[in-house]
C-alpha positions, 0 to 999 in steps of 0.5 A, a space after each residue: 105356127 099357132 093352133 087356134 082354140 075354139 074361141 079363136 075359130 069362132 072369132 075367125 068365122 065372125 070376121 068372115 061374117 063381118 066381111 060378108 056383111 060389109 060386102 052386101 052393104 057395098 053392093 047396096 051402096 052402088 045401086 043408085 046414080 048420083 051424078 051425070 057421070 054414071 058412077 057411084 064412087 069417084 075418088 073423093 079427093 079429086 079436083 072437082 069433088 066439092 062441085 059434085 052432088 052432095 048425095 054423091 059425096 055422102 054415098 062415097 063416104 058411106 062406101 069408104 067407111 061402112 061399105 068397103 067391099 073390095 077391101 073385105 073380099 081380099 080379107 076373105 082370101 087371106 083368111 081362107 089362106 089361113 084357115 085352109 092352111 090350119 086345116 091342112 096341118 091338122 090333117 097332115 096332108 102329104 100324099 096325092 090321095 089326101 090331096 084329092 080328098 081335100 079338093 073333093 071337100 072343097 068342091 062340097 063346100 064351094 059348089 052346092 050353095 053357089 049353084 043353088 044361088 045360080 038357080 034362084 037367079 035364073 028363075 028370077 030372071 025368067 019372071 022379070 018383065 023386060 018390056 019395061 026397062 029400069 029407070 036411069 037412076 039405077 046404076 049400070 052395075 045394078 041394071 046388069 044384075 038381071 037379064 035374059 042369061 044365055 046358056 054360055 053365060 049360065 055354064 060359065 058362071 056355074 062351073 067356075 073354071 073359066 076366065 070368062 066374065 061371071 055375070 049370072 052371079 057376078 060376086 062369084 068371081 071371088 069363088 073362081 079365085 078361091 078354087 085357084 087358092 084351093 088348088 095351090 094351098 096344099 102345095 104352099 103347105 108342102 113347101 113351107 114345111 121345108 123352108 124357113 122364114 126368110 125363103 117363105 117371105 121371099 116367095 111371098 114377095 115373088 108372088 106379089 111381084 108376079 101377080 102384077 104381070 100381064 102374062 100371069 093375068 092373061 093365064 088367069 085373072 085369079 092369079 093376081 090374088 094368089 098372094 093373098 092366099 099365100 099370105 094367110 098361109 104364111 101368117 099361119 106358119 110364122 104366127 108365133 114369130 110375127 106375133 112376137 115382132 108385131 106385139 105393139 100392134 096387137 090389141 083391141 084398139 089396133 084391131 078396131 082401128 084397122 077395121 073401121 079406119 085403116 082399111 077404108 082410108 086406103 081406098 079413100 086416099 089413094 087414087 084408083 090408078 094404084 089399084 094393085 098397090 091398094 090391093 097389097 096394102 089392104 091384104 097387109 091390113 087383113 093379115 093384121 086383122 087376123 093376127 089380132 083376132 087370134 093373138 087376143 085371148 080375151 073375148 073383148 071385141 065386137 066379133 065375139 057378139 052373138 050377131 056376127 058369131 051367128 052370121 059367121 056360120 052362114 057367111 058363105 050362103 049370105 055372100 052368094 045369095 045377096 044379089 037377087 035379094 038386093 035387086 028384088 028389094 031395091 026394085 020393089 021399094 022403088 015402085 013406092 016412090 015417084 021417079 022425080 023423087 028417086 032422081 033427086 033424093 035416092 040417098 033417102 031410100 038407099 039407107 033404109 033399103 040397105 037395112 031391109 036388104 040385110 035382114 032379107 039376105 040373112 033370112 035367105 041365107 039361113 034357109 040356104 044354109 040349112 037346106 043345101 050348104 050344111 047337108 052338103 058339108 056333112 055329106 062331103 065329110 062322110 065321103 072323105 072321112 
């Protein structure tokens, strides 16, 4: 195992901030439709990709290289497994009472900012004028962000314990997975303390295999991603051994190549019908990124800069508040231009609108962090000790 120092903890926070940053860009790039098939991200290397619209090709390349959101959500999961395992090891949780205290801390970590974001979305949805529907140059995904939500939809999304679609703030499907990870990680730690590398690796392979099974996904879709959390925990417990065996893959260059080339290339090259295989490869790449972040001693990469260091501190609020900001920004800016312009040249609006969205999401996240997330984190620590 490896106990990271303050520099490494900050770098992992920055990595979480970078992941949230990419997810927001990803969602911004899904806003407009660039072809008649009503999708923004077909496989680039399909038979007829040269005959598709040039805007669609540009959009697909942007999604691949600077907006590969699904890949970085998996990085969230692997990183959570690593960081939570580190925390559990420090606190030496081994009793039922300590387990419940841990879960209580996780509740204070996850729910307050999440519920605040839900409340903001509900208020915005009530203020919308639904008598004037959005134009058809917006994607179906974007148009689904804001409508009159039913009480059942609000409740299901708020509690995060149901497998029903979470459509009030649909990024919170990942929080649903985080709750499952939080429930199981203490069990994983208890087992890993008493087993060797071989048995832990065998268990990882078993989780990967079971995650694809239909019966497992019928129990809960979140179980499909449990192996990601265990992979992070596995990396923590066997960090020194893995770092030694993979030392030729530990460097600043490898870190940058993995983040900016390897992870995007996986979805760019492989067909979506291999989605589960793509997930496994992305999770492995995420583990390699975390390995490099912790094993690299010198402050020599972009994650040590002030921007991602600051963003890392508010990354959770940044993540949960993004969709209402995206909706308001794009709808507001679109009113400046004619429908004909947006139908033919939406790509010219998409990039500046994305930059503006990032700015306002950062500002909103800063407020949400100071007013809700941070006070609740402090309260949770005060209550649980």
